C-alpha positions as CSV (number, residue, x, y, z in Angstrom):
1,M,8.2,-0.3,19.0
2,K,11.4,1.1,20.3
3,T,12.7,-2.5,21.0
4,Q,11.9,-3.6,17.3
5,L,13.5,-0.3,16.0
6,L,16.7,-0.7,18.1
7,L,17.0,-4.6,17.3
8,A,16.5,-3.6,13.4
9,F,19.5,-1.2,13.8
10,V,21.7,-3.5,15.7
11,F,21.2,-6.0,13.2
12,S,21.8,-3.7,10.4
13,A,25.2,-2.6,12.0
14,F,26.2,-6.1,12.5
15,T,25.5,-7.0,8.8
16,A,27.3,-4.1,7.8
17,F,30.4,-5.0,9.6
18,A,30.2,-8.8,8.2
19,Q,30.4,-7.8,4.8
20,I,33.3,-8.9,2.8
21,T,34.5,-6.5,0.0
22,E,36.0,-8.5,-3.2
23,Y,38.3,-6.6,-5.8
24,K,38.8,-7.2,-9.5
25,V,40.9,-5.6,-12.0
26,V,40.3,-6.0,-15.9
27,T,43.0,-4.6,-18.3
28,S,42.4,-3.6,-21.8
29,V,45.6,-3.4,-24.1
30,E,45.2,-1.5,-27.3
31,S,47.8,-1.4,-29.9
32,I,49.3,1.5,-31.3
33,V,51.2,-0.3,-33.9
34,P,50.8,1.3,-37.7
35,G,49.7,-1.4,-40.0
36,G,47.4,-3.4,-37.9
37,V,50.2,-5.6,-36.8
38,G,49.9,-5.1,-33.0
39,R,47.7,-7.2,-30.8
40,S,44.9,-5.7,-28.6
41,R,42.9,-7.5,-26.0
42,I,41.0,-7.4,-22.7
43,V,42.6,-9.3,-20.1
44,E,41.0,-10.8,-16.9
45,N,42.5,-13.2,-14.5
46,N,40.4,-16.2,-13.5
47,Q,42.5,-17.5,-10.6
48,E,42.9,-16.6,-7.0
49,V,46.5,-15.6,-6.0
50,D,48.1,-14.6,-2.9
51,Y,50.3,-11.7,-3.1
52,K,52.2,-12.7,0.1
53,E,53.7,-15.5,-1.8
54,F,55.5,-13.2,-3.9
55,T,56.5,-10.5,-1.4
56,T,60.0,-10.3,0.1
57,T,61.1,-7.9,3.3
58,R,64.2,-6.0,2.6
59,V,66.1,-4.1,5.3
60,D,69.4,-2.1,4.5
61,G,69.3,-3.5,1.0
62,K,69.3,-7.2,2.3
63,D,66.5,-9.5,1.8
64,R,65.4,-10.7,5.1
65,N,63.0,-13.5,3.8
66,S,64.0,-17.2,4.2
67,K,61.7,-18.3,1.1
68,D,63.3,-17.6,-2.5
69,V,60.5,-15.8,-4.6
70,K,61.0,-17.0,-8.2
71,R,59.6,-14.8,-11.1
72,K,58.4,-18.1,-13.0
73,G,55.7,-18.6,-10.5
74,L,54.2,-15.3,-10.9
75,K,52.5,-16.0,-14.0
76,I,48.9,-17.4,-13.9
77,D,47.6,-19.9,-16.1
78,N,44.0,-19.3,-16.1
79,L,42.9,-16.1,-17.8
80,N,40.4,-14.7,-20.5
81,E,41.4,-12.7,-23.3
82,T,38.9,-10.7,-25.4
83,K,40.3,-9.7,-28.9
84,L,40.2,-6.0,-29.7
85,L,41.0,-4.2,-32.9
86,N,44.3,-2.2,-33.2
87,F,44.0,1.8,-33.2
88,Y,46.0,1.7,-36.4
89,S,45.2,0.2,-39.7
90,V,47.3,0.5,-43.0
91,A,45.9,3.9,-43.7
92,G,46.5,5.4,-40.1
93,I,44.1,5.8,-37.2
94,N,41.1,3.8,-37.7
95,F,38.2,5.6,-36.0
96,Q,35.8,2.5,-36.7
97,N,38.3,0.2,-34.8
98,I,38.0,2.6,-31.7
99,A,34.3,2.9,-31.8
100,S,34.2,-1.0,-32.0
101,N,36.6,-1.4,-29.2
102,D,34.3,1.2,-27.3
103,A,31.4,-1.3,-27.8
104,I,33.3,-4.3,-26.7
105,I,34.6,-2.9,-23.7
106,S,30.9,-1.5,-22.8
107,S,29.5,-4.8,-23.2
108,K,32.2,-6.3,-20.7
109,L,31.7,-3.4,-18.3
110,N,27.8,-3.9,-18.4
111,D,28.3,-7.7,-18.0
112,L,30.4,-7.1,-15.0
113,S,27.8,-4.7,-13.6
114,A,25.1,-7.2,-14.0
115,E,27.3,-9.6,-11.9
116,G,27.4,-7.2,-9.1
117,W,30.6,-5.6,-9.7
118,D,31.0,-1.6,-9.1
119,L,33.5,0.1,-11.5
120,I,35.2,2.3,-8.8
121,H,38.5,3.5,-10.5
122,V,39.9,3.6,-14.1
123,V,43.5,4.1,-14.7
124,S,45.1,4.6,-18.1
125,G,48.6,5.0,-19.6
126,V,50.3,5.2,-23.2
127,E,53.7,4.0,-24.4
128,S,53.4,5.7,-27.7
129,D,55.2,6.1,-31.0
130,S,58.5,8.2,-30.5
131,G,59.1,8.9,-34.3
132,E,60.0,7.3,-37.4
133,T,62.1,4.6,-36.1
134,D,59.9,3.6,-33.4
135,G,56.6,2.0,-34.8
136,N,55.4,0.5,-31.4
137,G,53.0,1.5,-28.6
138,I,50.2,0.4,-26.6
139,F,47.0,2.1,-24.7
140,I,46.7,0.5,-21.6
141,T,43.6,0.9,-19.0
142,R,43.0,-0.7,-16.0
143,Y,39.5,-1.1,-14.7
144,I,39.2,-1.5,-10.9
145,F,36.0,-3.2,-9.5
146,K,34.6,-4.1,-6.1
147,R,31.4,-5.9,-4.9
148,I,30.3,-6.7,-1.5
149,L,29.7,-10.5,-1.0
């Protein structure tokens, strides 16, 4: 019995160390542009990227990498865009639009949860309207997920 218990413990410890963690970031961008002119979306990338391809090392203000990192190569071509409604309509803040966006975002979060993703962190920020001469702004939220493979 002790041997079986010890083997079960060793096997559990081995599988715990053999697990691979995968992370995913999903971003919602909700427009704060009066009149419903802006664009609001949930954006999710669908392709693998190695950040090392776009990383350089600087020492004393000089680039020490031999490779030339171009900004053009940073853009990915494979992504999902889910349409959302803008926070503002012609009459001002539209609470029905906000509730509709909440329903769509909840649906997305529930879908990812069903796929085994755990929501581990949420980060949000606003670039808002700064007065009569600035009719632009966005509300951005990043949902960070992880799952064990």
